[in-house]
C-alpha positions as CSV (number, residue, x, y, z in Angstrom):
1,M,5.4,25.6,24.9
2,P,5.0,22.4,27.0
3,N,1.7,20.5,27.0
4,P,-0.7,22.7,29.1
5,W,-2.0,19.9,31.1
6,T,1.2,17.9,31.9
7,G,3.8,20.4,31.6
8,K,5.9,18.4,29.0
9,G,5.5,16.5,25.8
10,N,3.0,16.2,23.1
11,P,1.1,17.7,21.6
12,Y,3.5,20.3,20.2
13,T,2.6,23.2,17.8
14,R,3.6,23.1,14.2
15,Q,6.3,25.7,14.7
16,E,7.6,24.0,18.0
17,V,8.2,20.8,16.0
18,R,10.0,22.9,13.2
19,D,12.2,24.6,15.8
20,R,13.2,21.4,17.3
21,L,14.3,19.9,14.1
22,Q,16.1,23.2,13.1
23,N,17.9,23.0,16.4
24,T,19.1,19.5,15.5
25,I,20.5,20.8,12.1
26,D,22.0,23.7,13.8
27,Q,24.0,21.3,15.9
28,N,25.3,19.7,12.7
29,K,23.3,16.5,13.5
30,A,21.1,14.5,11.0
31,I,17.5,14.5,11.8
32,I,16.4,10.8,12.6
33,A,12.7,10.0,12.6
34,A,11.7,6.6,13.5
35,G,8.5,4.4,12.9
36,A,7.0,2.7,15.9
37,G,4.5,-0.1,15.8
38,T,4.4,-0.8,19.5
39,G,4.8,1.0,22.7
40,I,8.0,-0.7,23.5
41,S,9.5,0.3,20.4
42,A,8.5,3.9,20.9
43,K,9.7,3.9,24.4
44,F,13.2,2.6,23.5
45,I,13.5,4.8,20.2
46,E,12.9,7.8,22.4
47,Q,15.7,6.7,24.7
48,G,17.9,6.3,21.7
49,G,17.5,10.0,20.9
50,A,15.4,10.0,17.8
51,D,13.9,13.5,16.9
52,L,10.4,12.1,15.8
53,I,8.3,9.2,16.1
54,I,5.8,8.2,13.4
55,I,3.0,5.8,13.9
56,Y,2.1,3.9,10.7
57,N,-0.5,1.1,10.5
58,S,2.2,-0.9,8.6
59,G,4.1,-0.9,12.0
60,R,1.5,-3.3,13.3
61,F,2.2,-5.7,10.4
62,R,5.9,-5.2,10.6
63,M,5.9,-6.1,14.3
64,A,3.7,-9.1,13.6
65,G,6.2,-10.5,11.3
66,H,4.8,-9.3,8.0
67,G,6.1,-7.1,5.3
68,S,5.5,-3.3,5.6
69,T,3.6,-3.4,2.1
70,A,0.8,-5.1,4.2
71,G,0.0,-1.6,5.3
72,L,-1.0,-0.6,1.8
73,M,-3.4,-3.6,1.5
74,A,-7.1,-4.0,2.5
75,Y,-6.2,-5.8,5.8
76,G,-7.7,-3.3,8.1
77,D,-8.7,0.3,8.5
78,A,-5.3,2.1,8.1
79,N,-6.6,5.3,9.9
80,A,-8.3,3.4,12.8
81,V,-5.1,1.3,13.4
82,A,-2.8,4.2,13.6
83,M,-5.0,6.2,15.9
84,E,-5.2,3.0,18.1
85,I,-1.6,2.4,18.3
86,G,-1.1,6.2,19.2
87,E,-3.7,6.3,21.8
88,F,-3.1,3.1,23.7
89,E,0.5,2.2,23.1
90,V,2.8,5.0,22.0
91,L,1.4,8.4,23.4
92,P,1.1,6.8,27.0
93,V,4.9,5.9,27.1
94,V,6.6,8.7,24.9
95,E,7.7,11.4,27.4
96,E,9.1,14.2,25.3
97,I,9.6,13.9,21.6
98,P,7.0,14.7,19.1
99,V,4.8,12.0,17.9
100,I,3.3,12.0,14.3
101,C,0.2,10.2,13.2
102,G,0.1,8.2,9.8
103,V,-3.0,9.3,7.9
104,H,-4.5,7.7,4.9
105,G,-5.6,10.7,3.3
106,S,-7.3,9.1,0.4
107,D,-9.8,7.2,2.5
108,P,-13.2,8.1,0.9
109,R,-15.2,7.1,3.9
110,R,-14.0,9.9,6.0
111,R,-14.3,13.7,6.2
112,M,-10.7,14.4,6.4
113,W,-11.0,17.7,8.2
114,H,-13.1,15.8,10.9
115,H,-10.4,13.0,11.1
116,L,-7.5,15.6,11.5
117,L,-9.4,17.2,14.3
118,K,-9.4,13.9,16.1
119,V,-5.8,13.3,15.4
120,K,-4.9,16.8,16.9
121,E,-7.4,16.1,19.9
122,M,-5.7,12.8,20.5
123,G,-2.4,14.6,21.1
124,F,-0.4,13.8,18.0
125,S,2.0,16.7,17.0
126,G,1.6,16.2,13.4
127,I,0.7,14.0,10.4
128,N,2.4,11.8,7.8
129,N,0.7,10.5,4.5
130,F,0.7,6.8,5.2
131,P,-0.5,4.7,3.5
132,T,0.6,6.5,0.5
133,H,-0.3,6.1,-3.1
134,S,2.9,7.9,-4.1
135,I,4.6,4.4,-4.1
136,V,1.9,2.8,-6.2
137,D,2.6,2.9,-9.9
138,G,1.3,1.4,-13.3
139,H,-2.1,0.7,-14.3
140,F,-3.6,0.5,-10.7
141,R,-2.1,4.0,-9.9
142,Q,-4.0,5.3,-12.8
143,V,-7.1,3.8,-11.7
144,L,-6.8,5.2,-8.2
145,E,-6.3,8.5,-9.7
146,E,-9.3,8.4,-12.1
147,T,-11.6,7.1,-9.4
148,G,-10.8,9.9,-6.8
149,M,-8.4,7.9,-4.6
150,G,-5.2,9.2,-5.8
151,F,-2.2,11.2,-4.5
152,E,-4.1,14.4,-4.8
153,K,-6.3,13.5,-1.8
154,E,-3.0,13.2,0.2
155,V,-2.0,16.7,-0.9
156,E,-5.5,17.9,0.1
157,M,-5.0,16.4,3.6
158,V,-1.7,18.1,4.0
159,R,-3.3,21.5,2.9
160,L,-5.9,21.0,5.6
161,A,-3.3,20.0,8.2
162,S,-1.4,23.1,7.5
163,K,-4.6,25.2,8.4
164,M,-5.0,23.2,11.6
165,D,-1.4,24.0,12.8
166,L,-0.4,20.4,12.5
167,F,3.2,19.7,11.5
168,S,3.4,17.6,8.2
169,I,6.1,15.2,7.1
170,V,5.2,13.6,3.8
171,Y,6.2,10.7,1.5
172,V,6.9,11.5,-2.1
173,A,8.2,9.2,-4.8
174,K,8.7,11.7,-7.7
175,P,9.8,15.4,-8.1
176,E,6.5,16.5,-9.3
177,E,5.0,15.0,-6.0
178,A,7.4,17.1,-3.9
179,L,6.3,20.1,-5.7
180,Q,2.7,19.5,-5.1
181,M,3.4,18.8,-1.3
182,A,5.6,21.9,-1.1
183,Q,2.7,24.1,-2.6
184,A,0.3,22.5,0.1
185,G,2.5,23.6,2.8
186,A,4.4,20.4,3.9
187,D,6.9,21.1,6.5
188,A,9.2,18.0,5.7
189,I,9.4,16.0,2.6
190,I,10.6,12.4,2.6
191,A,12.2,11.0,-0.5
192,H,10.7,7.4,-0.6
193,V,12.8,5.3,-3.0
194,G,11.1,1.9,-2.3
195,T,10.6,-0.9,0.2
196,T,13.6,-1.3,2.5
197,V,16.0,-4.1,1.7
198,G,17.5,-6.4,4.4
199,G,16.4,-8.7,7.3
200,S,13.9,-11.6,7.0
201,I,11.2,-9.8,5.0
202,G,13.1,-7.0,3.2
203,V,13.1,-6.8,-0.6
204,V,15.9,-8.2,-2.7
205,E,15.2,-7.8,-6.3
206,A,12.3,-5.1,-6.0
207,T,14.8,-2.3,-5.1
208,C,17.0,0.4,-6.7
209,T,20.7,0.9,-6.6
210,M,22.3,3.3,-4.2
211,D,23.2,5.5,-7.0
212,D,19.6,5.6,-8.1
213,A,18.5,6.4,-4.6
214,I,21.0,9.2,-4.3
215,E,19.8,10.7,-7.7
216,R,16.1,10.4,-7.1
217,T,16.6,12.0,-3.5
218,Q,18.4,15.0,-4.9
219,K,15.9,15.5,-7.6
220,I,13.0,15.4,-5.1
221,M,14.8,17.9,-2.9
222,E,15.4,20.4,-5.9
223,A,11.7,20.2,-6.8
224,G,10.6,21.1,-3.3
225,K,13.1,23.8,-2.7
226,E,11.7,25.5,-5.8
227,V,8.5,26.3,-3.8
228,N,9.9,26.6,-0.1
229,P,13.8,26.5,0.6
230,D,12.9,25.9,4.4
231,I,11.4,22.6,3.9
232,F,13.2,19.8,5.9
233,F,14.2,17.0,3.5
234,L,14.7,13.4,4.5
235,T,15.5,10.1,2.8
236,H,14.0,6.7,3.1
237,G,13.9,3.2,1.8
238,G,15.4,1.0,-0.9
239,P,19.0,0.3,-0.2
240,I,19.2,2.8,2.5
241,N,19.1,0.5,5.6
242,T,22.1,1.0,7.9
243,P,23.7,4.0,9.6
244,E,26.4,3.6,7.1
245,D,24.1,3.6,4.2
246,V,22.4,6.8,5.5
247,M,25.7,8.5,5.7
248,V,26.5,7.7,2.2
249,V,23.1,9.4,1.0
250,L,23.6,12.5,3.3
251,Q,27.1,12.9,2.0
252,N,26.0,12.8,-1.7
253,T,22.8,14.9,-1.4
254,E,21.6,17.9,0.5
255,A,19.2,15.8,2.7
256,H,18.9,16.8,6.3
257,G,18.3,13.3,7.7
258,F,16.6,10.0,7.5
259,V,13.4,8.2,8.3
260,G,13.7,4.6,9.3
261,A,10.9,2.2,10.1
262,S,11.9,-1.4,9.1
263,S,15.5,-0.3,9.4
264,L,15.1,0.7,13.0
265,E,12.3,-1.1,14.4
266,R,12.3,-4.4,12.5
267,M,16.0,-4.9,12.1
268,G,16.7,-4.1,15.7
269,V,14.2,-6.7,17.0
270,E,15.3,-9.4,14.5
271,A,18.9,-9.2,15.3
272,S,18.7,-8.8,19.2
273,L,16.0,-11.5,19.6
274,T,17.8,-14.0,17.5
275,N,21.1,-13.4,19.1
276,L,19.7,-13.3,22.8
277,T,17.8,-16.5,22.2
278,R,20.9,-18.3,20.8
279,E,22.9,-17.1,24.1
280,F,20.2,-18.7,26.2
281,K,20.2,-21.8,24.2
282,S,24.0,-22.2,24.5
283,I,23.5,-22.7,28.2
284,T,24.3,-26.4,29.2
285,L,23.2,-28.3,32.2
286,S,25.8,-28.8,34.9
287,R,24.4,-32.0,36.4
């Protein structure tokens, strides 16, 4: 049903978001979810026809000219930043498509049930687990797990969101994480294969091949499907940057779509501003 106060737009119920995504698939179209770090990004992503907008704290760093990985660092309160972007920039300008809030589920300072109630009250239609510890590995990942700030906290957050009728679209990096999230009730699972390549601050060496991305995406899907075949599966990151890249992955896996943050928001700004400025600078004086 539409927003009871305005007659349209957010917030949507969990089932309403699912129905919208299923309608996209029924039309034989790929689901496209886009990260937005500013209101103007969200406004024109919606005009471009995206199915979902996701608010990440990393969007603020990305649109300030820094790498998205800054969103994983102690450079601010991730949950507060996402809420602020949503309240003052994105939700006021998005007219119709569902807006999803990035939630740092392992934040030990918050009662997560209480924070999710505030997310819902704000008018978001769902949640995403970002910053996510699924993309942290090695010794530091082990320390996070052993000290109560691991991936399991993100799983618990999704389990709470499911009880609160909040749609959940979640990042995982491994098949076993997909299994956990599916068991917790996740509605959509994103196969995160690494930081996005390309542009001024994309990774170069710290990425996987397209073949690796395809294989990892498919294995993550298969693990989630063991629990719930009705989950929506999307792909993200690494070498998957352009529309052509996305088509390659979708043709070689059973994924339903793509989540783009740097590849949509940052790349679009970098190219258009550079080229437009060059056009202005090509103007010569006639006197």
